N, C-alpha and C positions, 0 to 999 in steps of 0.2 A: 890536771884538773881531776877532781873526784866526781865519778859518775855513779858511784855506788853510795846509797845513804849509810851514814855511819853516825852514832853519838856525837853531839856536838860539845857537850860538858863532861868533864871528868866524873860527875857523879851521876850521870844520866841512867847507867846499867848497874845492875846488882853486882856486888863483889862478894867475896867470902866473909867479909866483916860488917856488910851495911846494905840495907835495901836501896836501891837506885830510884831517882825520881820518877823514871817511867813506871816501875813498879808501884811507887806510893800512889801516883796519881791514878791509875787503872784500878787500883784497890778501891777506889771511892765507889765503883760499881757495885761492890758488895751492899752499900747502903742505898743505892739508887740503881737498880739494874737498868732503867730506862737512860741513864746518863750516856752520852756519847762523847767520846775523847778523841780528838783529832791531832795528828802531829803537824805542826806548821814548819814549813821548810822555806828558807829564804828571809826576806825582811829588808829593810831600807840598808842596813850596813853590809848584807851579802852582795848587793850589786847586781848586775846583769850579765856579766861576762860568761859566768858558768851556765847560767839559763839559757843564753842566746846560743852558745855553742852545743848545747844539748838540743834545743828546739831545731836547729838548722840541720841536723843529721838524723836521719830515720833511724840508723843503727844506734846511736848515742840515745834517741828517745826510747827506742825498745829496751836498751839496758837500763836506763834510769827508772823505767815504768816498772820493770820486772823487780829491779832492786827496792823500790818503794814498796810495792806488794808484799814481798818478803819481809822486809823490816817491819812494816806495820802488824803483819801477822805474828811475828816473833815477839814483838812487845805489845801485843793485844790492843792496838789502836783501831778505833773505828772508822778512821778516815784519814784524808790528807788535805791540808790547806796549802795551795800553791801561792806562796807570797812574793810574787813578782809584779811589782806595782808598776814599773815602768819600761815595758818590752818595746820602746819606741823603735819604730822602723822594722819591727820583725812581727808584725800582727798576724800575718798568715801562719809563720811557725809557731807562734804562741798558740792560735787556735788549733793547729794541728797536735801540739803537745796536749792540751786539754781535751780534744776529742779522742785522742789515742788513750789517754789516762781513763777516761770514762769508759771507754769500749773495753779495756783491759779489766777494769774493775768489775763490769758486767760478768765478762767471761770467767773471771776468777770466782765470782759467786755461784755462777751456773756449775763450774767444775768441782768447786770444794762443797757446795750445800751451805756455806756460811752466808750470813747476811751480806749484801752488797756494801762494799767501802763507800764511804761519803767522800765526794770529791767538791771542795769549796776553793775560790780564789779571792785573795785580797787584792782589790784594785783600787786605782785613784778615783777622786771625784772631779777632778779637772777636766774640763770638757776638750780643752786642746790635746790633753795626753790622751784621753780616751780615743779621740779621732787618730791620733798617731799610733796607738798602742795595741788596740783591741780590734779584731774582726767581729763586731757584735753579732752578725747573722750566723757566723760559724759556731759561735759559743751558746746561742739559744737553745 
């Protein structure tokens, strides 16, 4: 299981012969300095097993969050979209992961003097899944 963020596609990063997609997208800020670009991690096809393993372990959460901060900084992203739509049965752990990410993003901004990284989460709209998956009070 990969706990360190790495590029997903072969053309995400720059090579000796071409600019990667990350550079191409973040270059858009030259035309619009207010533009915010977030990296989305996860998605429907990603599944839940990796997220569940990360969320259930304080050590894995810490490693994952540190990796995310380093990866976002290296690639000049403004934030992170946690695309884990179905954390069914691990609502408390999901909440811990989100709270710890938010806290780490705040601490990183204070330490570095950079703008705080943005944290968003893709969630489902189905009430049954919401009740089973998210600890709403801890996310507020």
